[in-house]
Residue, then its C-alpha position, 0 to 999 in steps of 0.5 A: x523588475x529590479x534586481x535583488x541584492x544577496x541580502x534581500x534574497x536571503x531575507x525572503x528565504x529566512x522569513x519564508x522558512x521561519x516556522x513555529x512548530x516541529x519541522x523537518x530540517x532539509x538543508x541550507x539555502x544556496x544564494x548567488x552560488x554560496x551556501x548560507x547556513x543562516x538560511x535553513x530550509x525546512x518543512x513543517x512536520x504538520x504538513x507532511x500529510x499534504x504529500x510531496x514529490x522528490x524528483x530529479x535525474x538518475x544519480x542526483x541524490x533522490x534516494x539519499x533525500x528520502x533516506x534523510x527525511x525518513x531518519x528525521x520522521x522516525x526521530x519525531x515519532x512518525x512511522x515511515x514506509x519506503x520501498x528499497x528498490x536498489x538495496x541502499x535503504x537497509x543502511x538505516x539500520x546501521x549507524x554511519x561513520x564520520x569522515x573528513x569529507x563528511x564533517x566538512x559538508x555538514x559544518x558548512x550546512x550548520x548540521x550537527x551530525x552524529x552517527x546513529x541507527x534507526x528502528x527498521x522493520x525489513x519486509x519482502x513480498x511473499x518471502x522474495x528477499x530478506x524480510x517479513x513476508x508481506x501477502x495479500x489475499x486475492x479478494x482484498x487485492x480486488x479486481x482493479x489492482x489485479x487487472x493492473x498486473x494482468x494487463x487487462x483492457x477495460x472490457x476485461x477488467x469489467x468482466x473480472x469485477x463481475x467474477x469477483x462479484x460472483x465469488x463475493x456473493x456465493x461465499x467463495x473466498x478468493x485467497x490465492x490464484x488457484x482460488x480465482x482460477x477455480x471460480x473462472x474454470x467453474x463459470x466456463x464449465x458446463x456446470x457453471x453455464x447458468x451462472x455465467x449467463x446470470x452474471x450478464x456481460x461476461x462472455x465465455x471468451x473473455x473469461x477464457x482470456x482472463x484464465x489464460x492471463x492468470x495461468x501466466x502469472x502462476x508460470x511467472x511464480x507470482x502465486x507466492x505473493x498471494x495468500x494467507x496470512x495476509x499482512x495487516x497494514x496496521x503494522x506499518x503504524x508502529x513506534x519502537x519502545x523509545x518513542x521513535x517511529x518504525x521504518x518499514x523497508x520493503x525490499x524489492x530485489x527483482x523489480x526489473x523483472x516484475x515492475x507492474x506487480x510491485x508498484x501495484x502491490x505498494x498501491x494495495x498497501x496504500x489502498x488498504x490503509x485508506x479503507x481502514x484508517x478513521x478520519x483524523x483531520x489535521x494533526x500535529x504530525x502525520x500518522x505515517x509517511x509513505x514513499x513511492x519510489x519509481x512512481x512512474x511504474x504506477x502510471x505507465x499504461x494505467x487504465x482510466x479506473x486505476x488512475x481515478x482510484x489513485x487520484x481519489x486516494x491521494x486527495x482523501x487520505x490526507x485527512x486520515x493522517x497519511x502523507x505520500x511522497x512520490x519519487x520519480x525522475x520528472x514531474x511529468x511522470x505523475x498525472x496532472x490530477x495527482x501532481x496537483x495534490x503534491x504541496x511539497x516539492x523537492x526537485x533535484x537536477x534535470x538533464x536537457x540532452x534531447x528536445x523531449x528533455x528540454x520540454x520536460x525542463x520547461x514543464x517542471x519550471x512552470x509548476x514552481x512559484x515565481x522566484x529570484x532564481x533562473x530555474x531553467x539554469x538552476x535545475x540543469x546546473x545543480x550538483x549532486x545532493x542539491x535540490x530546488x525546494x518549495x513546501x507548504x507553510x503552516x498557513x497553507x501557502x507555498x514557501x519561497x523557492x530555495x536552491x538547497x544543499x541537503x543535509x547528510x543522513x546519519x546512518x549508513x548511506x548504503x546497504x547494511x550487512x546481510x547478517x544484521x538484516x537476517x538477525x533483525x528479521x529473526x528477532x522481529x515480533x512479526x515473524x511468528x505472525x507472517x513467517x509461515x504461509x498457510x492454506x485455509x479452506x477457500x474457493x478452490x476447495x469448495x468447488x473441487x471438493x478437495x482438502x487443502x494442501x497443508x502448508x503450515x499451522x492455521x493462520x492465527x485467529x483463523x478457525x476452519x471454515x465450514x462447508x457451505x452448501x449454498x442452499x437451505x439444506x446442510x447437516x445439523x452440525x454444519x448449521x450449528x457451526x454456521x450459527x455460531x459463526x453468525x452469532x459471533x459476528x452479530x454480538x462481537x464476542x465468542x458464541x456461548x453455544x457449545x462447539x460442534x464435534x469435529x467433522x471432516x470436510x465433505x468431499x463431493x464427487x464432482x464440482x457443483x454450482x454454487x447458486x446465490x441465495x435469492x432475496x426472497x428465500x434466505x436459504x441457509x440463513x433462514x434455518x440459522x435464524x431459527x437456530x440462533x432464535x433458540x440460542x438467543x431468544x425468540x425475540x431476535x429471530x427476525x433480526x437474525x434472519x435480516x442480518x444473515x441475509x445481508x451477510x450473504x451479500x457482496x463484500x463492501x469494496x473501496x475505491x480500488x475494488x479492494x476489501x478490508x474484510x480479512x479472516x483473522 
């Protein structure tokens, strides 16, 4: 094959990256060891939901790359979510400072650099760090993700799914770890023997193993990540008053001690978005771009169910307007089924110090289109802030491979001052909504007959949960309260029934089983049908009975076993 001249190589890159719509400017191409600012490498904004991979050895500039891309997405009005593992990304909130070295670099790239800061919302898991606390309820987190944190095997994961099924079926709200512990303790007690037998496939020994793992999580202090008020992932889709996309920066200060928890929690955020967002098709720009740093943590030792769920989510969430970028060291860290969905590639330098490194290098080279570069040599000799790039163009075809010197961020490449972070958190509109943990009535209180421990004001929009007897009995006040609740669910508005007089939560003398209503006996919903029949008219009685029976059945769960049903 004839060797191309430098001009021919440049023409190929220029033609391949001449795009019509809005773009993310990545940098200038390097051809024959020279930077050519006339050959700009860019990524179509409309193709950001085709997902991507930012890979490279430690210290090659991956974090700076996602920093630079996040800035341009925000400027384009696209919200961004990213995990700040090393504490460097908080600098997005502080304008950068020009220097002679920086100016020389940006001028050589044809970049018109100016110092700017960006709208950042600082988040943290359960209050562990500086930021708005992000919490999830156990029931919405789901059994598959929870199994991942607890390192359960396939059999134990299936058993945990049965426990969730029992709780869903019996209206036992799993809000925090003590709720799940209470349900398992009930099922393994003398009172719960019948219920355990009815579940089928769940042995007392396996339930005991899960209970021990759960106690272990509590001993590690992980209970603060689960609870209410639950974080609404719609908060990640906000824009600032000036139209720029809000960058949600999740601080992960203790990743090294709890890597599974943090990586799985990030997947919960993504899964929750997947369940809640409507289909959007192809858009001019994505609704959200999600960066998953240290992506290998997601996949190490993952069960088949977990990997299948990730693959399904990545494949389908594109049509909901969400782009996902996995950030890791080598492409082999990402399973082939997921890697095949990542159309946009930014590959920083790789090292080949060991036979395993050399094998990974060859595997990486094989995933790129044929190019004018010797990629094995290029990937081992690329400098810091340089990367081999190929993306999907507006026609859905891969662009030419281009070694690129990447643009510089316009905000601080490092952490913002602690005072700035704290003042940003204090001024956030989300602080009043999520800042204080609450403990509403849930499975623990229902099974143990104890009043909840007050930890703060009731969650916004959360009425007290009335007691559930699990049978067709119950006091008139209980039935009336439940009737109001179901009327509101059916009609989608506040009930017109008068509010019942306040009453204290009933405290039984000992834990009691919570039997599931039999399909042939609607139980309490039969009485509720009569109560609502009087309020809404006799003609609705049959409809209410039918819908009431369905309300008592299992929650609808998504691909991760997650549930978007929240008590808001």
